[in-house]
N, CA, C and O atoms as a GROMACS GRO file, in nm:
protein
  444
    1UNK      N    1   0.074  -0.119  -0.002
    1UNK     CA    2  -0.011  -0.007   0.004
    1UNK      C    3   0.091   0.115  -0.005
    1UNK      O    4   0.061   0.204  -0.084
    2UNK      N    5   0.199   0.127   0.061
    2UNK     CA    6   0.279   0.239   0.072
    2UNK      C    7   0.347   0.272  -0.062
    2UNK      O    8   0.365   0.387  -0.104
    3UNK      N    9   0.379   0.172  -0.118
    3UNK     CA   10   0.437   0.191  -0.269
    3UNK      C   11   0.323   0.248  -0.337
    3UNK      O   12   0.345   0.353  -0.398
    4UNK      N   13   0.198   0.197  -0.340
    4UNK     CA   14   0.115   0.268  -0.443
    4UNK      C   15   0.071   0.408  -0.369
    4UNK      O   16   0.032   0.501  -0.439
    5UNK      N   17   0.075   0.418  -0.270
    5UNK     CA   18   0.068   0.582  -0.240
    5UNK      C   19   0.164   0.646  -0.278
    5UNK      O   20   0.131   0.753  -0.327
    6UNK      N   21   0.296   0.622  -0.276
    6UNK     CA   22   0.391   0.704  -0.314
    6UNK      C   23   0.403   0.710  -0.475
    6UNK      O   24   0.440   0.812  -0.533
    7UNK      N   25   0.370   0.598  -0.537
    7UNK     CA   26   0.352   0.629  -0.684
    7UNK      C   27   0.206   0.720  -0.716
    7UNK      O   28   0.196   0.769  -0.829
    8UNK      N   29   0.123   0.737  -0.642
    8UNK     CA   30   0.014   0.816  -0.688
    8UNK      C   31   0.058   0.976  -0.644
    8UNK      O   32   0.019   1.076  -0.704
    9UNK      N   33   0.139   0.974  -0.535
    9UNK     CA   34   0.182   1.119  -0.480
    9UNK      C   35   0.274   1.151  -0.614
    9UNK      O   36   0.257   1.259  -0.671
   10UNK      N   37   0.348   1.081  -0.652
   10UNK     CA   38   0.445   1.131  -0.757
   10UNK      C   39   0.369   1.152  -0.881
   10UNK      O   40   0.398   1.257  -0.939
   11UNK      N   41   0.267   1.068  -0.942
   11UNK     CA   42   0.182   1.109  -1.044
   11UNK      C   43   0.096   1.242  -1.012
   11UNK      O   44   0.088   1.323  -1.105
   12UNK      N   45   0.045   1.268  -0.915
   12UNK     CA   46  -0.036   1.391  -0.860
   12UNK      C   47   0.078   1.504  -0.881
   12UNK      O   48   0.045   1.612  -0.931
   13UNK      N   49   0.201   1.482  -0.846
   13UNK     CA   50   0.304   1.579  -0.845
   13UNK      C   51   0.371   1.623  -0.985
   13UNK      O   52   0.456   1.711  -0.997
   14UNK      N   53   0.315   1.543  -1.089
   14UNK     CA   54   0.348   1.582  -1.225
   14UNK      C   55   0.412   1.470  -1.306
   14UNK      O   56   0.417   1.466  -1.429
   15UNK      N   57   0.467   1.372  -1.211
   15UNK     CA   58   0.548   1.268  -1.265
   15UNK      C   59   0.463   1.158  -1.339
   15UNK      O   60   0.398   1.080  -1.271
   16UNK      N   61   0.462   1.150  -1.470
   16UNK     CA   62   0.356   1.047  -1.542
   16UNK      C   63   0.400   0.932  -1.522
   16UNK      O   64   0.316   0.849  -1.487
   17UNK      N   65   0.513   0.895  -1.532
   17UNK     CA   66   0.556   0.742  -1.503
   17UNK      C   67   0.657   0.743  -1.422
   17UNK      O   68   0.770   0.750  -1.472
   18UNK      N   69   0.641   0.737  -1.266
   18UNK     CA   70   0.737   0.709  -1.182
   18UNK      C   71   0.805   0.603  -1.184
   18UNK      O   72   0.746   0.497  -1.206
   19UNK      N   73   0.951   0.604  -1.160
   19UNK     CA   74   1.049   0.485  -1.154
   19UNK      C   75   1.061   0.409  -1.034
   19UNK      O   76   0.978   0.438  -0.947
   20UNK      N   77   1.127   0.338  -1.012
   20UNK     CA   78   1.137   0.265  -0.876
   20UNK      C   79   1.235   0.363  -0.776
   20UNK      O   80   1.234   0.366  -0.652
   21UNK      N   81   1.308   0.432  -0.859
   21UNK     CA   82   1.410   0.505  -0.780
   21UNK      C   83   1.336   0.624  -0.718
   21UNK      O   84   1.349   0.655  -0.600
   22UNK      N   85   1.246   0.696  -0.816
   22UNK     CA   86   1.151   0.782  -0.769
   22UNK      C   87   1.080   0.756  -0.623
   22UNK      O   88   1.085   0.828  -0.524
   23UNK      N   89   1.010   0.626  -0.643
   23UNK     CA   90   0.924   0.594  -0.530
   23UNK      C   91   1.021   0.555  -0.393
   23UNK      O   92   0.985   0.562  -0.276
   24UNK      N   93   1.131   0.518  -0.436
   24UNK     CA   94   1.237   0.470  -0.321
   24UNK      C   95   1.279   0.613  -0.248
   24UNK      O   96   1.301   0.613  -0.127
   25UNK      N   97   1.289   0.722  -0.318
   25UNK     CA   98   1.296   0.835  -0.283
   25UNK      C   99   1.186   0.899  -0.204
   25UNK      O  100   1.214   0.947  -0.094
   26UNK      N  101   1.085   0.903  -0.242
   26UNK     CA  102   0.961   0.931  -0.172
   26UNK      C  103   0.946   0.872  -0.037
   26UNK      O  104   0.916   0.935   0.064
   27UNK      N  105   0.972   0.724  -0.046
   27UNK     CA  106   0.947   0.653   0.107
   27UNK      C  107   1.080   0.687   0.169
   27UNK      O  108   1.068   0.708   0.290
   28UNK      N  109   1.182   0.697   0.131
   28UNK     CA  110   1.294   0.731   0.222
   28UNK      C  111   1.288   0.844   0.292
   28UNK      O  112   1.341   0.864   0.401
   29UNK      N  113   1.204   0.941   0.212
   29UNK     CA  114   1.209   1.089   0.266
   29UNK      C  115   1.117   1.074   0.409
   29UNK      O  116   1.140   1.157   0.497
   30UNK      N  117   1.020   0.976   0.433
   30UNK     CA  118   0.940   0.954   0.531
   30UNK      C  119   1.014   0.830   0.621
   30UNK      O  120   0.957   0.793   0.724
   31UNK      N  121   1.124   0.774   0.586
   31UNK     CA  122   1.190   0.691   0.660
   31UNK      C  123   1.131   0.539   0.668
   31UNK      O  124   1.123   0.467   0.767
   32UNK      N  125   1.092   0.513   0.537
   32UNK     CA  126   1.016   0.380   0.492
   32UNK      C  127   1.104   0.316   0.396
   32UNK      O  128   1.121   0.364   0.284
   33UNK      N  129   1.162   0.205   0.436
   33UNK     CA  130   1.213   0.117   0.331
   33UNK      C  131   1.156   0.050   0.231
   33UNK      O  132   1.070  -0.027   0.273
   34UNK      N  133   1.172   0.049   0.105
   34UNK     CA  134   1.107   0.005   0.003
   34UNK      C  135   1.143  -0.125  -0.028
   34UNK      O  136   1.259  -0.160  -0.047
   35UNK      N  137   1.018  -0.218  -0.034
   35UNK     CA  138   1.046  -0.363  -0.089
   35UNK      C  139   1.056  -0.385  -0.246
   35UNK      O  140   0.969  -0.383  -0.333
   36UNK      N  141   1.183  -0.403  -0.250
   36UNK     CA  142   1.204  -0.403  -0.426
   36UNK      C  143   1.128  -0.497  -0.512
   36UNK      O  144   1.107  -0.475  -0.632
   37UNK      N  145   1.080  -0.624  -0.436
   37UNK     CA  146   1.015  -0.721  -0.537
   37UNK      C  147   0.870  -0.662  -0.531
   37UNK      O  148   0.802  -0.684  -0.632
   38UNK      N  149   0.816  -0.596  -0.438
   38UNK     CA  150   0.669  -0.553  -0.437
   38UNK      C  151   0.670  -0.422  -0.555
   38UNK      O  152   0.591  -0.403  -0.647
   39UNK      N  153   0.786  -0.346  -0.515
   39UNK     CA  154   0.783  -0.243  -0.602
   39UNK      C  155   0.805  -0.249  -0.764
   39UNK      O  156   0.754  -0.169  -0.842
   40UNK      N  157   0.889  -0.355  -0.800
   40UNK     CA  158   0.896  -0.377  -0.936
   40UNK      C  159   0.768  -0.442  -0.984
   40UNK      O  160   0.728  -0.420  -1.098
   41UNK      N  161   0.695  -0.531  -0.891
   41UNK     CA  162   0.561  -0.597  -0.935
   41UNK      C  163   0.467  -0.463  -0.961
   41UNK      O  164   0.391  -0.458  -1.058
   42UNK      N  165   0.475  -0.388  -0.892
   42UNK     CA  166   0.386  -0.255  -0.908
   42UNK      C  167   0.400  -0.176  -1.015
   42UNK      O  168   0.304  -0.127  -1.074
   43UNK      N  169   0.513  -0.158  -1.047
   43UNK     CA  170   0.560  -0.062  -1.145
   43UNK      C  171   0.513  -0.150  -1.288
   43UNK      O  172   0.465  -0.092  -1.385
   44UNK      N  173   0.530  -0.269  -1.286
   44UNK     CA  174   0.524  -0.358  -1.439
   44UNK      C  175   0.373  -0.361  -1.427
   44UNK      O  176   0.323  -0.359  -1.539
   45UNK      N  177   0.278  -0.364  -1.322
   45UNK     CA  178   0.145  -0.378  -1.354
   45UNK      C  179   0.086  -0.250  -1.372
   45UNK      O  180  -0.027  -0.243  -1.422
   46UNK      N  181   0.155  -0.132  -1.333
   46UNK     CA  182   0.066   0.003  -1.378
   46UNK      C  183   0.120   0.062  -1.483
   46UNK      O  184   0.065   0.164  -1.526
   47UNK      N  185   0.252   0.007  -1.554
   47UNK     CA  186   0.311   0.049  -1.661
   47UNK      C  187   0.226   0.059  -1.779
   47UNK      O  188   0.159  -0.041  -1.804
   48UNK      N  189   0.214   0.153  -1.854
   48UNK     CA  190   0.136   0.197  -1.953
   48UNK      C  191  -0.030   0.219  -1.946
   48UNK      O  192  -0.105   0.234  -2.043
   49UNK      N  193  -0.069   0.216  -1.794
   49UNK     CA  194  -0.203   0.229  -1.757
   49UNK      C  195  -0.252   0.372  -1.725
   49UNK      O  196  -0.154   0.439  -1.694
   50UNK      N  197  -0.338   0.425  -1.722
   50UNK     CA  198  -0.399   0.531  -1.686
   50UNK      C  199  -0.455   0.512  -1.548
   50UNK      O  200  -0.553   0.441  -1.523
   51UNK      N  201  -0.367   0.600  -1.437
   51UNK     CA  202  -0.409   0.550  -1.292
   51UNK      C  203  -0.574   0.599  -1.285
   51UNK      O  204  -0.653   0.516  -1.239
   52UNK      N  205  -0.616   0.706  -1.323
   52UNK     CA  206  -0.740   0.751  -1.303
   52UNK      C  207  -0.835   0.659  -1.358
   52UNK      O  208  -0.927   0.612  -1.290
   53UNK      N  209  -0.815   0.630  -1.486
   53UNK     CA  210  -0.898   0.490  -1.518
   53UNK      C  211  -0.933   0.367  -1.418
   53UNK      O  212  -1.040   0.317  -1.383
   54UNK      N  213  -0.794   0.341  -1.386
   54UNK     CA  214  -0.788   0.218  -1.270
   54UNK      C  215  -0.856   0.269  -1.166
   54UNK      O  216  -0.924   0.182  -1.112
   55UNK      N  217  -0.866   0.379  -1.114
   55UNK     CA  218  -0.933   0.420  -0.990
   55UNK      C  219  -1.082   0.420  -1.007
   55UNK      O  220  -1.161   0.361  -0.934
   56UNK      N  221  -1.106   0.484  -1.097
   56UNK     CA  222  -1.254   0.466  -1.168
   56UNK      C  223  -1.320   0.339  -1.179
   56UNK      O  224  -1.439   0.321  -1.153
   57UNK      N  225  -1.233   0.243  -1.220
   57UNK     CA  226  -1.257   0.115  -1.227
   57UNK      C  227  -1.298   0.039  -1.103
   57UNK      O  228  -1.397  -0.033  -1.090
   58UNK      N  229  -1.199   0.070  -1.010
   58UNK     CA  230  -1.194   0.009  -0.893
   58UNK      C  231  -1.316   0.033  -0.794
   58UNK      O  232  -1.368  -0.051  -0.721
   59UNK      N  233  -1.359   0.201  -0.810
   59UNK     CA  234  -1.464   0.261  -0.759
   59UNK      C  235  -1.600   0.179  -0.781
   59UNK      O  236  -1.688   0.160  -0.697
   60UNK      N  237  -1.596   0.143  -0.890
   60UNK     CA  238  -1.734   0.103  -0.960
   60UNK      C  239  -1.750  -0.074  -0.890
   60UNK      O  240  -1.857  -0.124  -0.856
   61UNK      N  241  -1.609  -0.144  -0.883
   61UNK     CA  242  -1.630  -0.265  -0.848
   61UNK      C  243  -1.668  -0.252  -0.690
   61UNK      O  244  -1.749  -0.329  -0.640
   62UNK      N  245  -1.606  -0.153  -0.618
   62UNK     CA  246  -1.641  -0.172  -0.455
   62UNK      C  247  -1.775  -0.109  -0.466
   62UNK      O  248  -1.827  -0.138  -0.358
   63UNK      N  249  -1.846  -0.052  -0.521
   63UNK     CA  250  -1.980   0.018  -0.530
   63UNK      C  251  -2.067  -0.101  -0.522
   63UNK      O  252  -2.172  -0.087  -0.458
   64UNK      N  253  -2.039  -0.234  -0.583
   64UNK     CA  254  -2.112  -0.330  -0.580
   64UNK      C  255  -2.093  -0.440  -0.475
   64UNK      O  256  -2.155  -0.547  -0.468
   65UNK      N  257  -2.012  -0.400  -0.406
   65UNK     CA  258  -1.966  -0.492  -0.262
   65UNK      C  259  -2.070  -0.424  -0.170
   65UNK      O  260  -2.089  -0.303  -0.163
   66UNK      N  261  -2.148  -0.544  -0.086
   66UNK     CA  262  -2.204  -0.515   0.004
   66UNK      C  263  -2.147  -0.471   0.161
   66UNK      O  264  -2.060  -0.535   0.220
   67UNK      N  265  -2.200  -0.373   0.206
   67UNK     CA  266  -2.123  -0.346   0.324
   67UNK      C  267  -2.240  -0.347   0.446
   67UNK      O  268  -2.360  -0.357   0.421
   68UNK      N  269  -2.188  -0.335   0.576
   68UNK     CA  270  -2.249  -0.353   0.695
   68UNK      C  271  -2.365  -0.226   0.724
   68UNK      O  272  -2.471  -0.247   0.781
   69UNK      N  273  -2.324  -0.098   0.675
   69UNK     CA  274  -2.380   0.027   0.701
   69UNK      C  275  -2.511   0.060   0.606
   69UNK      O  276  -2.607   0.133   0.630
   70UNK      N  277  -2.484  -0.011   0.505
   70UNK     CA  278  -2.586   0.025   0.391
   70UNK      C  279  -2.705  -0.049   0.359
   70UNK      O  280  -2.690  -0.171   0.351
   71UNK      N  281  -2.821  -0.003   0.338
   71UNK     CA  282  -2.954  -0.076   0.329
   71UNK      C  283  -2.978  -0.079   0.185
   71UNK      O  284  -2.981   0.016   0.106
   72UNK      N  285  -2.997  -0.208   0.163
   72UNK     CA  286  -3.053  -0.227   0.008
   72UNK      C  287  -3.169  -0.170  -0.043
   72UNK      O  288  -3.163  -0.087  -0.134
   73UNK      N  289  -3.274  -0.205   0.008
   73UNK     CA  290  -3.414  -0.153  -0.016
   73UNK      C  291  -3.500  -0.138   0.105
   73UNK      O  292  -3.488  -0.212   0.203
   74UNK      N  293  -3.581  -0.051   0.098
   74UNK     CA  294  -3.686  -0.023   0.192
   74UNK      C  295  -3.746  -0.140   0.230
   74UNK      O  296  -3.744  -0.152   0.352
   75UNK      N  297  -3.796  -0.227   0.174
   75UNK     CA  298  -3.856  -0.354   0.212
   75UNK      C  299  -3.748  -0.440   0.297
   75UNK      O  300  -3.784  -0.514   0.388
   76UNK      N  301  -3.632  -0.427   0.264
   76UNK     CA  302  -3.541  -0.516   0.362
   76UNK      C  303  -3.509  -0.431   0.465
   76UNK      O  304  -3.421  -0.471   0.542
   77UNK      N  305  -3.561  -0.316   0.487
   77UNK     CA  306  -3.502  -0.235   0.615
   77UNK      C  307  -3.628  -0.259   0.694
   77UNK      O  308  -3.618  -0.263   0.817
   78UNK      N  309  -3.734  -0.274   0.645
   78UNK     CA  310  -3.862  -0.300   0.753
   78UNK      C  311  -3.856  -0.448   0.792
   78UNK      O  312  -3.889  -0.493   0.902
   79UNK      N  313  -3.807  -0.519   0.685
   79UNK     CA  314  -3.827  -0.683   0.754
   79UNK      C  315  -3.689  -0.688   0.857
   79UNK      O  316  -3.693  -0.701   0.980
   80UNK      N  317  -3.569  -0.673   0.776
   80UNK     CA  318  -3.463  -0.686   0.851
   80UNK      C  319  -3.425  -0.576   0.994
   80UNK      O  320  -3.371  -0.598   1.103
   81UNK      N  321  -3.477  -0.464   0.938
   81UNK     CA  322  -3.442  -0.356   1.067
   81UNK      C  323  -3.503  -0.382   1.221
   81UNK      O  324  -3.440  -0.361   1.324
   82UNK      N  325  -3.638  -0.431   1.212
   82UNK     CA  326  -3.691  -0.455   1.320
   82UNK      C  327  -3.620  -0.547   1.440
   82UNK      O  328  -3.617  -0.512   1.558
   83UNK      N  329  -3.570  -0.659   1.392
   83UNK     CA  330  -3.494  -0.775   1.464
   83UNK      C  331  -3.363  -0.688   1.521
   83UNK      O  332  -3.330  -0.686   1.640
   84UNK      N  333  -3.304  -0.626   1.430
   84UNK     CA  334  -3.181  -0.552   1.471
   84UNK      C  335  -3.207  -0.448   1.577
   84UNK      O  336  -3.138  -0.442   1.679
   85UNK      N  337  -3.310  -0.364   1.552
   85UNK     CA  338  -3.344  -0.259   1.659
   85UNK      C  339  -3.386  -0.340   1.807
   85UNK      O  340  -3.342  -0.296   1.914
   86UNK      N  341  -3.452  -0.430   1.801
   86UNK     CA  342  -3.483  -0.493   1.941
   86UNK      C  343  -3.357  -0.554   1.963
   86UNK      O  344  -3.352  -0.555   2.086
   87UNK      N  345  -3.253  -0.606   1.922
   87UNK     CA  346  -3.128  -0.690   1.952
   87UNK      C  347  -3.042  -0.536   2.028
   87UNK      O  348  -2.989  -0.536   2.139
   88UNK      N  349  -3.048  -0.433   1.945
   88UNK     CA  350  -2.974  -0.321   2.018
   88UNK      C  351  -3.037  -0.272   2.154
   88UNK      O  352  -2.964  -0.245   2.249
   89UNK      N  353  -3.174  -0.263   2.161
   89UNK     CA  354  -3.255  -0.221   2.266
   89UNK      C  355  -3.190  -0.330   2.390
   89UNK      O  356  -3.140  -0.289   2.494
   90UNK      N  357  -3.202  -0.451   2.358
   90UNK     CA  358  -3.159  -0.571   2.460
   90UNK      C  359  -3.021  -0.543   2.508
   90UNK      O  360  -2.982  -0.552   2.625
   91UNK      N  361  -2.946  -0.506   2.398
   91UNK     CA  362  -2.785  -0.480   2.480
   91UNK      C  363  -2.784  -0.359   2.542
   91UNK      O  364  -2.698  -0.346   2.629
   92UNK      N  365  -2.854  -0.269   2.522
   92UNK     CA  366  -2.860  -0.160   2.599
   92UNK      C  367  -2.898  -0.170   2.725
   92UNK      O  368  -2.837  -0.113   2.815
   93UNK      N  369  -3.016  -0.252   2.748
   93UNK     CA  370  -3.073  -0.296   2.874
   93UNK      C  371  -2.954  -0.365   2.955
   93UNK      O  372  -2.932  -0.333   3.072
   94UNK      N  373  -2.882  -0.458   2.890
   94UNK     CA  374  -2.797  -0.536   2.970
   94UNK      C  375  -2.682  -0.464   2.997
   94UNK      O  376  -2.617  -0.499   3.095
   95UNK      N  377  -2.630  -0.339   2.907
   95UNK     CA  378  -2.535  -0.271   2.962
   95UNK      C  379  -2.565  -0.191   3.063
   95UNK      O  380  -2.474  -0.157   3.139
   96UNK      N  381  -2.684  -0.149   3.082
   96UNK     CA  382  -2.735  -0.045   3.175
   96UNK      C  383  -2.737  -0.120   3.322
   96UNK      O  384  -2.709  -0.062   3.427
   97UNK      N  385  -2.775  -0.253   3.311
   97UNK     CA  386  -2.790  -0.340   3.424
   97UNK      C  387  -2.637  -0.377   3.490
   97UNK      O  388  -2.620  -0.397   3.611
   98UNK      N  389  -2.548  -0.382   3.405
   98UNK     CA  390  -2.422  -0.422   3.443
   98UNK      C  391  -2.364  -0.264   3.505
   98UNK      O  392  -2.287  -0.259   3.601
   99UNK      N  393  -2.411  -0.149   3.439
   99UNK     CA  394  -2.337  -0.039   3.507
   99UNK      C  395  -2.407  -0.013   3.633
   99UNK      O  396  -2.349   0.056   3.717
  100UNK      N  397  -2.522  -0.058   3.656
  100UNK     CA  398  -2.587  -0.024   3.778
  100UNK      C  399  -2.537  -0.119   3.891
  100UNK      O  400  -2.518  -0.069   4.002
  101UNK      N  401  -2.516  -0.238   3.872
  101UNK     CA  402  -2.470  -0.314   3.959
  101UNK      C  403  -2.307  -0.286   4.010
  101UNK      O  404  -2.259  -0.303   4.122
  102UNK      N  405  -2.241  -0.236   3.886
  102UNK     CA  406  -2.098  -0.189   3.899
  102UNK      C  407  -2.094  -0.073   3.990
  102UNK      O  408  -2.004  -0.063   4.074
  103UNK      N  409  -2.203   0.031   3.977
  103UNK     CA  410  -2.218   0.163   4.059
  103UNK      C  411  -2.167   0.142   4.203
  103UNK      O  412  -2.068   0.198   4.251
  104UNK      N  413  -2.251   0.048   4.270
  104UNK     CA  414  -2.229   0.033   4.420
  104UNK      C  415  -2.110  -0.051   4.466
  104UNK      O  416  -2.038  -0.018   4.560
  105UNK      N  417  -2.093  -0.164   4.391
  105UNK     CA  418  -1.960  -0.234   4.434
  105UNK      C  419  -1.983  -0.301   4.570
  105UNK      O  420  -1.889  -0.367   4.616
  106UNK      N  421  -2.101  -0.293   4.643
  106UNK     CA  422  -2.110  -0.336   4.764
  106UNK      C  423  -2.097  -0.252   4.867
  106UNK      O  424  -2.138  -0.282   4.980
  107UNK      N  425  -2.048  -0.153   4.842
  107UNK     CA  426  -2.047  -0.034   4.957
  107UNK      C  427  -2.062   0.136   4.891
  107UNK      O  428  -2.008   0.176   4.788
  108UNK      N  429  -2.141   0.208   4.974
  108UNK     CA  430  -2.135   0.338   4.898
  108UNK      C  431  -2.023   0.457   4.966
  108UNK      O  432  -1.956   0.447   5.068
  109UNK      N  433  -2.030   0.540   4.892
  109UNK     CA  434  -1.906   0.646   4.897
  109UNK      C  435  -1.938   0.714   5.044
  109UNK      O  436  -1.845   0.736   5.121
  110UNK      N  437  -2.077   0.745   5.080
  110UNK     CA  438  -2.095   0.809   5.184
  110UNK      C  439  -2.132   0.721   5.320
  110UNK      O  440  -2.165   0.778   5.423
  111UNK      N  441  -2.124   0.598   5.312
  111UNK     CA  442  -2.155   0.502   5.413
  111UNK      C  443  -2.068   0.504   5.555
  111UNK      O  444  -2.093   0.422   5.644
   0.00000   0.00000   0.00000
């Protein structure tokens, strides 16, 4: 990931085709040692490709990946949302009970 970040920084800075030496220089500036094997693989895979197009393609692929925070449809929210809300309420009640029992710990502050 650090190699890719350095590559992208160089591209944003105006270097259309960063070399391994360029990436090593960027990483070295922040005290990171580059892994030559991974670096060569990255450069060979990105050689001749438009990074903006690759990012757009990757973003479209990620858009189709389901995530825990998004709701697919309103019907699913009505069916699946109620049990989830009930489970959250139960967890809150359990936490509150634990907090209450932990507060006194068998003695009072002013006893």
